[in-house]
ROKE-428011 format. One record per residue: residue in three letters; residue number from 1; x, y, z of N, C-alpha, C in turn. Coordinates in Angstrom, 3 decimals. Atoms other than C-alpha are relative to their C-alpha. Example, Ala and Ser with C-alpha at 12.3 -4.5 7.8 and 13.67 -1.06 7.14 Angstrom:
BEGIN
+-----+-----+----------+----------+----------+----------+----------+----------+----------+----------+----------+
: res :   n :       nX :       nY :       nZ :      caX :      caY :      caZ :       cX :       cY :       cZ :
+-----+-----+----------+----------+----------+----------+----------+----------+----------+----------+----------+
: Ala :   1 :    0.890 :   -1.190 :    0.000 :   12.300 :   -4.500 :    7.800 :    0.900 :    1.200 :    0.000 :
: Ser :   2 :   -0.820 :   -1.190 :   -0.060 :   13.670 :   -1.060 :    7.140 :   -0.770 :    1.090 :    0.730 :
+-----+-----+----------+----------+----------+----------+----------+----------+----------+----------+----------+
//
This chain:
BEGIN
+-----+-----+----------+----------+----------+----------+----------+----------+----------+----------+----------+
: res :   n :       nX :       nY :       nZ :      caX :      caY :      caZ :       cX :       cY :       cZ :
+-----+-----+----------+----------+----------+----------+----------+----------+----------+----------+----------+
: Met :   1 :    0.773 :   -1.003 :   -0.288 :   16.558 :    4.648 :   -1.913 :   -0.735 :   -0.134 :    1.292 :
: Arg :   2 :    0.612 :   -0.155 :   -1.392 :   15.148 :    5.662 :    1.388 :   -1.107 :    0.898 :    0.105 :
: Ala :   3 :    1.187 :   -0.875 :   -0.098 :   11.945 :    7.202 :    2.743 :    0.070 :    0.188 :    1.632 :
: Val :   4 :    0.193 :   -0.481 :   -1.358 :   10.958 :    8.849 :    5.995 :   -1.537 :   -0.285 :    0.417 :
: Val :   5 :    1.437 :    0.413 :   -0.421 :    7.800 :    7.470 :    7.867 :   -0.042 :    0.740 :    1.285 :
: Thr :   6 :    0.444 :   -0.748 :   -1.295 :    6.214 :    9.730 :   10.623 :   -1.237 :   -0.600 :    0.368 :
: Val :   7 :    1.245 :    0.634 :   -0.690 :    3.583 :    8.363 :   13.143 :   -0.200 :    0.976 :    1.198 :
: Ile :   8 :    0.538 :   -0.833 :   -1.152 :    1.656 :   10.653 :   15.387 :   -1.471 :   -0.329 :    0.554 :
: Gly :   9 :    1.374 :    0.490 :   -0.553 :   -1.227 :    9.872 :   17.709 :    0.085 :   -0.189 :    1.559 :
: Lys :  10 :    0.191 :    0.484 :   -1.527 :   -2.433 :    8.757 :   21.131 :    0.873 :   -1.241 :    0.163 :
: Asp :  11 :   -0.860 :    1.242 :   -0.272 :   -0.021 :    6.232 :   22.572 :   -0.857 :   -1.164 :    0.467 :
: Met :  12 :    0.668 :    1.419 :   -0.265 :   -1.132 :    2.514 :   22.680 :    1.173 :   -0.944 :   -0.311 :
: Val :  13 :   -0.942 :    1.158 :    0.095 :    0.527 :   -0.795 :   22.750 :   -0.030 :   -0.447 :   -1.416 :
: Gly :  14 :   -0.116 :    0.634 :    1.377 :    1.827 :   -2.136 :   19.328 :    0.129 :    0.913 :   -1.090 :
: Ile :  15 :   -0.111 :   -0.972 :    1.094 :    2.332 :    1.075 :   17.208 :    1.142 :   -0.513 :   -0.813 :
: Leu :  16 :   -1.229 :    0.434 :    0.694 :    5.914 :    0.208 :   16.384 :    0.049 :   -1.408 :   -0.727 :
: Ala :  17 :    0.092 :    1.219 :    0.592 :    5.263 :   -3.459 :   15.964 :   -0.923 :   -0.121 :   -1.288 :
: Arg :  18 :    0.834 :    0.115 :    1.083 :    2.430 :   -2.892 :   13.557 :    0.572 :    0.796 :   -1.387 :
: Val :  19 :   -0.605 :   -0.885 :    1.167 :    4.292 :   -0.209 :   11.335 :    1.150 :   -0.980 :   -0.497 :
: Ser :  20 :   -1.030 :    0.935 :    0.418 :    7.392 :   -2.599 :   11.350 :   -0.423 :   -1.243 :   -0.766 :
: Ala :  21 :    0.581 :    1.399 :    0.615 :    5.275 :   -5.563 :   10.305 :   -0.261 :    0.308 :   -1.455 :
: Ile :  22 :    0.332 :   -0.328 :    1.398 :    3.999 :   -3.794 :    7.293 :    1.254 :    0.257 :   -0.855 :
: Cys :  23 :   -1.259 :   -0.107 :    0.713 :    7.537 :   -2.750 :    6.363 :    0.524 :   -1.331 :   -0.367 :
: Ala :  24 :   -0.622 :    1.388 :    0.269 :    8.858 :   -6.263 :    6.887 :   -0.673 :   -0.850 :   -1.078 :
: Lys :  25 :    0.927 :    0.606 :    1.016 :    5.959 :   -7.767 :    4.886 :    0.403 :    0.305 :   -1.493 :
: Asn :  26 :   -0.281 :   -0.547 :    1.382 :    6.985 :   -5.644 :    1.845 :    1.518 :    0.197 :   -0.233 :
: Gln :  27 :   -1.652 :   -0.121 :    0.231 :   10.815 :   -6.006 :    2.159 :    0.506 :    1.331 :    0.148 :
: Val :  28 :   -0.426 :   -1.234 :   -0.388 :   11.256 :   -2.625 :    3.604 :    0.839 :   -0.019 :    1.227 :
: Asn :  29 :   -0.980 :    0.005 :   -1.126 :   14.236 :   -2.293 :    5.876 :   -0.081 :    1.029 :    0.950 :
: Val :  30 :   -0.185 :   -1.189 :   -0.848 :   14.121 :   -0.150 :    9.106 :    1.317 :    0.254 :    0.217 :
: Ile :  31 :   -1.510 :   -0.163 :   -0.223 :   17.370 :    1.501 :    9.215 :    0.171 :    0.822 :    1.403 :
: Glu :  32 :   -0.080 :   -0.701 :   -1.350 :   16.657 :    3.939 :   12.242 :   -1.389 :    0.427 :    0.311 :
: Val :  33 :    1.335 :   -0.479 :   -0.686 :   13.858 :    4.794 :   14.645 :    0.328 :    0.885 :    0.991 :
: Thr :  34 :   -0.056 :   -0.762 :   -1.232 :   13.367 :    7.509 :   17.058 :   -1.617 :    0.267 :    0.455 :
: Gln :  35 :    1.515 :   -0.122 :   -0.278 :   10.059 :    7.812 :   19.065 :    0.054 :    0.558 :    1.487 :
: Ser :  36 :    0.224 :   -0.708 :   -1.226 :    8.849 :    9.828 :   21.984 :   -1.346 :   -0.097 :    0.459 :
: Val :  37 :    1.325 :   -0.110 :   -0.637 :    5.990 :    9.733 :   24.333 :   -0.097 :    1.249 :    0.981 :
: Leu :  38 :    0.134 :   -1.221 :   -0.811 :    4.816 :   13.137 :   25.671 :   -1.481 :   -0.006 :    0.427 :
: Gln :  39 :    1.308 :    0.210 :   -0.742 :    2.102 :   12.521 :   28.297 :   -0.668 :   -1.087 :   -0.847 :
: Asp :  40 :    0.679 :    1.032 :    0.753 :   -0.301 :   10.457 :   26.008 :    0.303 :    0.148 :   -1.463 :
: Leu :  41 :   -0.211 :   -0.091 :    1.482 :    0.983 :   11.669 :   22.592 :    1.179 :   -0.932 :   -0.318 :
: Phe :  42 :   -1.024 :    0.738 :    0.505 :    3.124 :    9.179 :   20.688 :    0.395 :    0.718 :   -1.457 :
: Ala :  43 :   -0.644 :   -0.451 :    1.281 :    5.516 :   10.477 :   17.926 :    1.148 :   -0.803 :   -0.342 :
: Met :  44 :   -1.026 :    0.885 :    0.578 :    7.830 :    8.417 :   15.833 :    0.432 :    0.311 :   -1.360 :
: Ile :  45 :   -0.556 :   -0.403 :    1.307 :   10.104 :    9.001 :   12.942 :    0.976 :   -1.198 :   -0.384 :
: Met :  46 :   -0.782 :    1.335 :    0.380 :   11.571 :    5.910 :   10.924 :    0.726 :    0.540 :   -1.248 :
: Leu :  47 :   -0.595 :    0.058 :    1.480 :   14.099 :    5.975 :    8.100 :    0.001 :   -1.226 :   -0.360 :
: Val :  48 :    0.034 :    1.376 :    0.636 :   13.593 :    3.015 :    5.909 :    0.655 :   -0.062 :   -1.313 :
: Asp :  49 :   -0.628 :    0.368 :    1.268 :   15.305 :    1.453 :    2.890 :   -1.122 :   -0.426 :   -0.828 :
: Ile :  50 :    1.159 :    0.482 :    0.893 :   12.754 :    1.128 :    0.068 :    0.465 :   -0.670 :   -1.188 :
: Ser :  51 :   -0.500 :    0.446 :    1.313 :   15.232 :   -0.158 :   -2.564 :   -0.595 :   -1.413 :   -0.352 :
: Lys :  52 :    0.624 :    1.183 :    0.351 :   13.764 :   -3.737 :   -2.339 :   -1.438 :   -0.247 :    0.303 :
: Cys :  53 :    1.357 :    0.107 :   -0.174 :   10.292 :   -2.986 :   -1.771 :   -0.742 :   -0.657 :   -0.937 :
: Met :  54 :    0.489 :    0.995 :    0.793 :    8.045 :   -5.515 :   -3.083 :   -1.371 :    0.731 :   -0.742 :
: Ile :  55 :    1.151 :   -0.524 :    0.413 :    5.038 :   -3.160 :   -3.906 :    0.471 :    1.465 :   -0.544 :
: Pro :  56 :   -0.166 :   -1.385 :    0.464 :    4.964 :    0.499 :   -5.662 :   -0.035 :    0.854 :    1.406 :
: Phe :  57 :    0.081 :   -0.858 :   -1.090 :    5.877 :    3.352 :   -3.294 :   -1.378 :    0.458 :    0.542 :
: Ser :  58 :    1.249 :   -0.562 :   -0.292 :    2.514 :    4.732 :   -3.487 :   -1.139 :   -0.993 :    0.740 :
: Gln :  59 :    0.647 :    1.040 :   -0.621 :    0.984 :    1.431 :   -2.442 :    0.320 :   -0.128 :    1.461 :
: Leu :  60 :   -0.569 :    0.179 :   -1.321 :    3.186 :    1.131 :    0.507 :   -0.588 :    1.269 :    0.835 :
: Ser :  61 :    0.504 :   -1.192 :   -0.783 :    2.289 :    4.703 :    1.553 :   -1.565 :   -0.167 :    0.351 :
: Asp :  62 :    1.349 :    0.277 :   -0.033 :   -1.401 :    3.852 :    1.059 :   -0.368 :   -1.003 :    1.038 :
: Glu :  63 :    0.180 :    1.176 :   -1.030 :   -1.173 :    0.604 :    3.214 :    0.336 :    0.579 :    1.476 :
: Leu :  64 :   -0.313 :   -0.402 :   -1.343 :    0.657 :    2.303 :    6.144 :   -0.980 :    1.170 :    0.386 :
: Thr :  65 :    1.005 :   -1.059 :   -0.322 :   -1.853 :    5.349 :    5.979 :   -1.370 :   -0.672 :    0.466 :
: Ala :  66 :    1.125 :    1.014 :   -0.320 :   -4.807 :    2.828 :    6.164 :    0.178 :   -0.597 :    1.344 :
: Ser :  67 :   -0.227 :    0.664 :   -1.210 :   -3.238 :    1.107 :    9.065 :    0.097 :    1.065 :    1.124 :
: Gly :  68 :    0.092 :   -1.025 :   -1.035 :   -2.801 :    4.375 :   10.885 :   -1.448 :    0.544 :    0.233 :
: Lys :  69 :    1.468 :   -0.336 :   -0.116 :   -6.473 :    5.234 :   10.217 :   -0.741 :   -1.209 :    1.079 :
: Asp :  70 :    0.653 :    1.091 :   -0.799 :   -7.382 :    1.860 :   11.827 :    0.414 :    0.203 :    1.440 :
: Met :  71 :   -0.522 :   -0.131 :   -1.412 :   -5.371 :    2.855 :   14.975 :   -0.225 :    1.367 :    0.549 :
: Asn :  72 :    0.312 :   -1.495 :   -0.378 :   -6.572 :    6.530 :   15.022 :    1.338 :    0.768 :    0.085 :
: Leu :  73 :   -1.395 :   -0.714 :    0.055 :   -2.912 :    7.665 :   14.109 :    0.098 :    0.560 :   -1.385 :
: Thr :  74 :   -0.403 :   -0.605 :    1.509 :   -1.548 :    9.942 :   11.301 :    1.207 :   -0.759 :   -0.286 :
: Ile :  75 :   -1.171 :    0.649 :    0.423 :    0.926 :    7.893 :    9.419 :    0.334 :    0.516 :   -1.508 :
: His :  76 :   -0.322 :   -0.780 :    1.481 :    2.804 :    9.871 :    6.495 :    1.374 :   -0.725 :   -0.316 :
: Val :  77 :   -1.407 :    0.653 :    0.635 :    5.572 :    8.313 :    4.179 :    0.326 :    0.987 :   -1.083 :
: Met :  78 :   -0.517 :   -0.768 :    0.794 :    7.715 :   10.497 :    2.346 :    1.450 :   -0.318 :   -0.767 :
: His :  79 :   -1.272 :    0.501 :    0.623 :   10.566 :    9.674 :   -0.214 :    1.107 :    1.002 :    0.683 :
: Glu :  80 :   -1.052 :   -0.758 :   -0.572 :   13.891 :   10.949 :    1.210 :    0.255 :    1.218 :   -0.893 :
: Asp :  81 :   -0.299 :   -0.860 :    0.800 :   14.445 :   13.057 :   -1.783 :   -0.952 :    1.322 :    0.271 :
: Ile :  82 :    0.912 :   -1.155 :   -0.417 :   11.360 :   15.089 :   -1.131 :    0.192 :    0.673 :    1.300 :
: Phe :  83 :   -0.146 :   -0.407 :   -1.234 :   11.904 :   15.195 :    2.429 :    1.265 :    0.912 :    0.066 :
: Asn :  84 :   -1.180 :   -0.799 :   -0.027 :   15.414 :   16.707 :    1.966 :   -0.300 :    1.396 :   -0.692 :
: Ser :  85 :    0.302 :   -1.308 :    0.661 :   14.106 :   19.261 :   -0.511 :   -0.875 :    0.851 :    0.839 :
: Met :  86 :    0.841 :   -0.775 :   -0.948 :   11.410 :   20.448 :    1.882 :    0.782 :    0.685 :    1.070 :
: His :  87 :   -0.545 :   -0.437 :   -1.168 :   13.831 :   20.921 :    4.671 :    1.354 :    0.596 :   -0.256 :
: Arg :  88 :   -1.201 :   -0.333 :    0.333 :   16.753 :   22.317 :    2.835 :   -0.136 :    1.557 :    0.133 :
: Ile :  89 :    0.022 :   -1.509 :   -0.317 :   17.514 :   26.113 :    3.856 :    0.595 :    0.654 :   -1.254 :
+-----+-----+----------+----------+----------+----------+----------+----------+----------+----------+----------+
//
C-alpha cells in the first residue's frame, strides 16, 4: 500500500529531514520525492510505502499534520487509492 504526502509552505532548512524522520520512525519507506522552491515557497510531493507502517494510517496523518503546523507548513497525507480516484478523468 502506498500514500501521497504533500508539503506546502515557506521554505526553511530541514523540511525534508523532518518529514522523512517521521516516516522512518514509523517504518514508512519513501519511494519517490519531488520538490521545488519557487521564490520562498516550498512544495514537495512524496510517494511512500505504508505497508509496514507501525501505526494506523490516521495516526500517521495526524502526526505529519501536527509536525507541519509546528513548522507553519501544510502537510497532507492521502492513501494512493483515494488520490488516484480523485485524479481520474
